[in-house]
C-alpha positions in Angstrom: -9.6 19.6 -5.6 -8.5 22.9 -7.0 -7.0 25.9 -5.2 -10.3 27.7 -4.8 -12.0 24.6 -3.5 -9.3 24.1 -0.9 -9.6 27.7 0.0 -13.3 27.5 0.5 -13.0 24.3 2.6 -10.3 25.9 4.8 -12.6 28.8 5.4 -15.5 26.5 6.4 -13.3 24.6 8.8 -11.4 27.5 10.4 -13.7 30.5 10.0 -11.3 32.7 8.0 -9.6 32.5 4.6 -6.1 31.0 4.4 -3.0 33.2 3.9 -2.0 31.0 0.9 -2.4 27.8 -1.1 0.5 25.6 -2.1 0.9 22.4 -4.1 3.5 19.6 -4.3 3.5 16.7 -6.7 3.9 13.0 -6.4 6.6 11.4 -8.4 7.4 8.3 -10.5 10.9 7.0 -10.7 12.0 6.3 -14.2 15.1 4.3 -13.1 17.2 4.0 -10.0 15.4 1.9 -7.3 16.7 1.3 -3.8 19.9 3.2 -4.7 19.1 6.5 -2.9 19.9 5.2 0.6 23.1 3.7 -0.8 24.4 7.1 -1.9 23.6 6.2 -5.5 21.9 7.6 -8.6 18.2 8.1 -9.2 16.1 9.5 -12.0 12.5 10.5 -10.9 10.1 13.0 -12.4 7.2 14.8 -10.9 3.6 13.8 -11.8 0.6 16.1 -12.4 -1.0 14.5 -9.4 -0.5 16.7 -6.4 -1.2 17.4 -2.8 -2.7 20.9 -2.2 -2.6 22.8 1.1 -4.4 25.9 2.3 -2.4 27.2 5.3 -2.3 30.1 7.8 0.2 30.6 10.6 -0.6 30.7 14.3 1.3 32.3 17.2 -0.2 30.3 20.0 1.7 27.0 19.6 -1.4 25.1 18.2 -1.2 23.0 15.1 -4.6 22.2 13.5 -4.7 19.6 10.7 -7.5 18.5 8.4 -7.5 16.3 5.3 -10.2 16.0 2.7 -8.9 12.5 2.1 -9.2 11.2 5.7 -12.4 10.4 7.4 -11.6 12.3 10.5 -12.3 15.7 12.2 -9.8 18.5 12.6 -6.9 17.2 14.6 -5.5 19.7 17.2 -1.9 19.3 18.4 0.5 21.3 20.5 3.8 22.1 18.8 5.8 21.9 22.0 4.5 18.3 22.6 5.4 17.0 19.1 7.8 14.0 19.5 8.9 11.1 17.3 6.8 7.9 17.7 3.8 9.6 19.3 1.5 9.5 16.2 0.7 6.5 14.0 -2.0 8.2 11.8 -1.8 10.4 8.7 -1.1 13.5 10.8 2.4 12.2 11.6 3.6 13.4 8.2 2.6 17.1 8.5 3.3 17.2 12.2 6.7 15.6 11.6 7.6 18.5 9.2 6.7 21.0 11.9 8.8 19.1 14.4 11.7 18.9 12.0 11.6 22.6 11.3 11.5 23.5 15.0 14.3 21.0 15.8 16.4 22.7 13.2 15.8 26.0 15.0 13.2 27.6 12.8 10.6 29.6 14.7 7.4 27.8 13.6 4.7 28.6 16.2 1.8 26.7 14.8 -0.6 26.6 11.8 -4.0 25.9 10.5 -3.7 23.5 7.6 -6.3 21.9 5.2 -5.0 19.3 2.7 -6.4 17.6 -0.3 -4.5 15.2 -2.6 -4.9 13.5 -6.0 -1.7 11.4 -5.5 -2.8 7.8 -5.2 -1.9 6.6 -1.7 0.0 3.3 -1.3 0.8 3.2 -5.1 4.6 3.9 -4.8 4.1 7.4 -6.1 5.3 9.3 -3.0 2.0 10.5 -1.6 3.8 11.0 1.7 6.6 13.1 0.3 4.1 15.3 -1.5 2.3 15.9 1.8 5.5 16.6 3.6 6.9 19.0 0.9 3.7 21.0 0.5 3.6 21.6 4.3 7.3 22.5 4.4 7.0 24.9 1.5 4.0 26.6 3.0 5.6 27.1 6.4 8.8 28.2 4.7 7.0 31.0 2.9 4.7 32.0 5.7 7.5 32.2 8.3 10.1 33.6 5.9 12.6 30.9 6.6 14.4 31.3 3.3 15.0 27.6 2.6 15.5 26.4 -0.9 14.0 23.2 -2.4 17.0 21.0 -1.6 17.0 22.1 2.1 13.3 21.6 2.4 13.7 18.1 1.0 16.3 17.2 3.6 14.1 18.4 6.4 11.2 16.4 5.1 13.3 13.3 4.8 14.4 13.8 8.4 10.7 14.1 9.4 9.8 10.8 7.8 12.9 9.0 9.1 12.9 10.2 12.7 9.3 11.3 13.4 7.2 8.8 11.2 9.8 6.0 11.5 10.1 5.2 7.8 13.7 4.6 6.6 13.3 6.3 3.2 16.1 8.0 1.2 16.2 11.5 -0.2 14.8 10.9 -3.7 11.1 11.3 -3.1 11.2 14.6 -1.3 13.8 16.1 -3.7 11.7 15.1 -6.7 8.6 16.7 -5.2 10.4 19.9 -4.3 12.8 20.3 -7.3 11.5 18.7 -10.5 10.8 20.8 -13.6 8.1 20.2 -16.2 9.2 18.3 -19.3 12.3 16.9 -17.5 13.5 13.9 -15.5 15.7 14.7 -12.5 19.2 13.0 -12.5 20.0 13.1 -8.8 23.3 12.1 -7.1 22.1 11.2 -3.6 25.5 11.4 -2.2 26.4 15.1 -2.9 22.8 16.1 -3.8 23.9 17.5 -7.2 21.1 17.4 -9.7 20.6 17.8 -13.4 17.4 18.3 -15.3 17.3 15.9 -18.3 14.9 16.7 -21.1 12.2 14.1 -21.2 9.5 14.9 -23.8 8.3 11.5 -24.9 5.2 12.8 -26.7 7.5 14.7 -29.2 8.9 11.2 -30.1 5.5 9.5 -30.5 6.1 7.7 -27.2 4.1 7.4 -23.9 5.1 6.4 -20.4 2.2 4.8 -18.5 1.9 4.2 -14.8 -0.1 1.1 -13.9 -1.2 1.2 -10.3 -1.8 -2.4 -9.3 -3.8 -1.2 -6.2 -1.7 -3.5 -4.0 -0.8 -1.2 -1.1 2.5 -1.2 0.6 4.2 0.4 3.6 7.8 1.6 3.8 7.7 1.6 7.6 7.2 -2.2 7.7 10.1 -4.6 8.2 10.8 -5.8 4.6 12.1 -2.4 3.4 14.1 -1.8 6.6 15.6 -5.3 6.4 16.9 -4.6 2.9 18.4 -1.2 3.9 20.2 -2.9 6.8 21.4 -5.6 4.4 22.9 -3.0 2.1 24.6 -1.3 5.0 26.0 -4.7 6.1 27.3 -5.3 2.5 29.1 -2.0 2.5 30.7 -2.8 5.9 31.8 -6.2 4.7 33.3 -4.7 1.6 35.0 -1.9 3.5 33.3 1.0 1.8 31.2 3.9 3.0 28.2 2.9 0.8 27.5 0.5 -2.0 27.8 3.5 -4.3 31.6 3.1 -4.0 31.6 -0.3 -5.7 32.2 0.3 -9.4 30.3 -1.7 -11.9 33.7 -3.0 -13.3 34.5 -4.3 -9.8 31.2 -6.0 -9.1 32.4 -9.6 -9.7 35.4 -9.1 -7.4 33.2 -7.6 -4.7 30.7 -10.5 -4.9 33.5 -13.0 -4.6 34.7 -11.3 -1.4 31.2 -11.7 0.1 31.7 -15.5 0.0 28.6 -17.4 1.2 26.6 -14.2 2.2 24.1 -15.0 -0.5 21.4 -12.6 0.7 23.9 -9.7 0.9 25.3 -10.7 -2.5 21.9 -10.3 -4.1 21.4 -6.8 -2.6 24.9 -5.6 -3.6 24.5 -6.9 -7.1 21.2 -5.0 -7.6 22.5 -1.7 -6.2 25.7 -1.7 -8.3 23.9 -2.7 -11.5 21.1 -0.3 -10.9 23.5 2.6 -10.6 24.9 1.6 -13.9 21.5 1.5 -15.4 20.7 5.0 -14.3 23.8 6.3 -16.1 22.9 4.4 -19.2 19.4 5.9 -19.3 20.9 9.4 -18.8 23.3 8.8 -21.7 20.5 7.5 -24.0 18.2 10.4 -23.3 20.9 13.0 -23.8 21.8 11.2 -27.1 18.2 11.6 -28.2 17.4 7.9 -28.2 14.5 7.4 -25.7 13.3 4.1 -27.3 16.6 2.5 -26.3 15.8 2.9 -22.6 13.1 0.2 -22.9 15.4 -2.8 -22.4 17.2 -1.0 -19.5 13.8 -0.8 -17.8 13.3 -4.5 -18.3 16.7 -5.3 -16.8 15.9 -3.1 -13.8 12.7 -5.0 -13.2 14.4 -8.4 -13.4 17.0 -7.2 -10.8 14.3 -5.9 -8.4 12.4 -9.1 -8.8 15.2 -11.7 -8.6 18.0 -10.0 -6.6 16.3 -7.4 -4.4 13.1 -9.4 -4.3 10.7 -6.5 -3.8 8.3 -7.3 -6.6 5.0 -9.1 -6.3 2.8 -11.2 -8.6 0.7 -8.2 -9.7 3.7 -6.2 -10.7 5.3 -9.1 -12.5 2.0 -9.8 -14.3 1.9 -6.1 -15.4 5.4 -6.1 -16.8 5.1 -9.5 -18.6 1.7 -8.6 -20.1 2.8 -5.2 -21.3 5.9 -6.5 -23.0 3.9 -9.3 -24.7 1.4 -6.7 -25.9 4.2 -4.7 -27.6 5.5 -2.3 -25.0 9.1 -1.2 -25.4 10.0 -1.6 -21.7 8.4 -1.9 -18.3 9.4 -2.3 -14.7 8.1 -1.9 -11.2 8.7 1.5 -9.7 8.9 2.6 -6.1 9.8 0.7 -2.9 8.0 -2.5 -4.0 5.8 -5.1 -2.4 2.9 -3.6 -4.4 2.4 -0.2 -5.8 2.9 0.7 -9.5 4.8 -0.2 -12.6 5.9 2.0 -15.5 5.4 1.0 -19.1 7.1 2.6 -22.1 5.2 2.2 -25.3 4.7 3.7 -28.7 1.7 6.0 -28.7 -0.1 3.8 -31.2 0.3 0.8 -29.0 -1.1 2.3 -25.8 -4.7 1.1 -26.2 -3.6 -2.5 -26.9 -1.1 -2.5 -24.0 -3.7 -1.0 -21.6 -6.4 -3.4 -22.6 -4.0 -6.4 -22.3 -3.0 -5.5 -18.8 -6.6 -4.9 -17.8 -7.7 -8.3 -19.3 -4.8 -10.1 -17.6 -5.9 -8.8 -14.2 -9.4 -9.8 -14.8 -8.4 -13.3 -15.9 -6.4 -13.6 -12.7 -9.4 -12.5 -10.6 -7.5 -9.4 -9.5 -8.8 -5.9 -8.7 -8.7 -3.9 -11.9 -5.5 -1.7 -12.1 -5.6 2.0 -12.6 -3.6 3.2 -15.6 -2.7 6.7 -16.6 -0.1 8.6 -18.6 2.9 9.9 -16.7 3.6 13.5 -17.8 6.7 15.1 -16.4 5.4 18.1 -14.4 6.6 20.9 -12.3 7.7 20.6 -8.7 6.3 22.3 -5.5 5.0 25.8 -5.8 2.7 28.4 -4.4 -0.7 28.6 -6.1 -2.4 31.5 -4.2 -2.1 34.4 -3.7 
């Protein structure tokens, strides 16, 4: 839904035109999975798929929310009554942002909000972060809060952690708020320094595909939280603040110190090797050798499948089939347990790779996957006026 359509629908719902329209993108992570909550390195980029919000402020303490993508009427909440754990529907995400802003001392006194999204939900492409960031950016502008993208991302993460109850890291919100078109974002999640890495595959005759397996997942469920707790236990057993502090050269010694803690050993090995993979991809892209990142993606998938164990049969089938059809690299992306995979391929091989994956799903009697090209796009911004 375009900006004008969102404006028109807002006017129908609330009886007056919005004071502005904003957009925030979903993201796909090129490399660096389950490292963000370990103070590690990640490398996402923004997608052209986005959540759009038409918004006007209110002064009476009322928050009204509507989504074109939810089969529900306008929800009306009282900002003074917002509290973590009180909402288990989609409205927890925008309401959580309002709560987080107010908790931080920002004078948000209500809003009318209408939302529409083209980010596939449950596909590991950060539909929730896009929703949070677009609301945060709109309220930041309307209330003159003066917060930059990095600060908005932190507030959105706090909303999702504390209000929604999902133990996510900082990557998704930062990508949605801060990415630039034609670049991947090299983010150090410890000190939040970030660097835009040129990522123009089309100029090299390459394409990066996203294959949405249509297997939905939920970060707020126990498997994700269990792994995060396991990483924290590993850091404690090794006497470090976070697994980021284990150098790749010291991995074998660290694993030996963990003794018979096999589950923890697996988690530690993935995080340490994944941080090294992010650095390798950065080096290869800056050296102008994007084809060479293919094998690194494959290594990352094997680590997520075998050590972190967050893949699923549909993701494994996607990766194996794409590689057999000529792809240069492929791996699952996102939190896992479903969602999407990324596939790096020569432009000329895209039709064959896409067809092979589709046929493999059909042969396995699985729902047909959704495949599209991932084009590095711009981060959150104001559309109107």
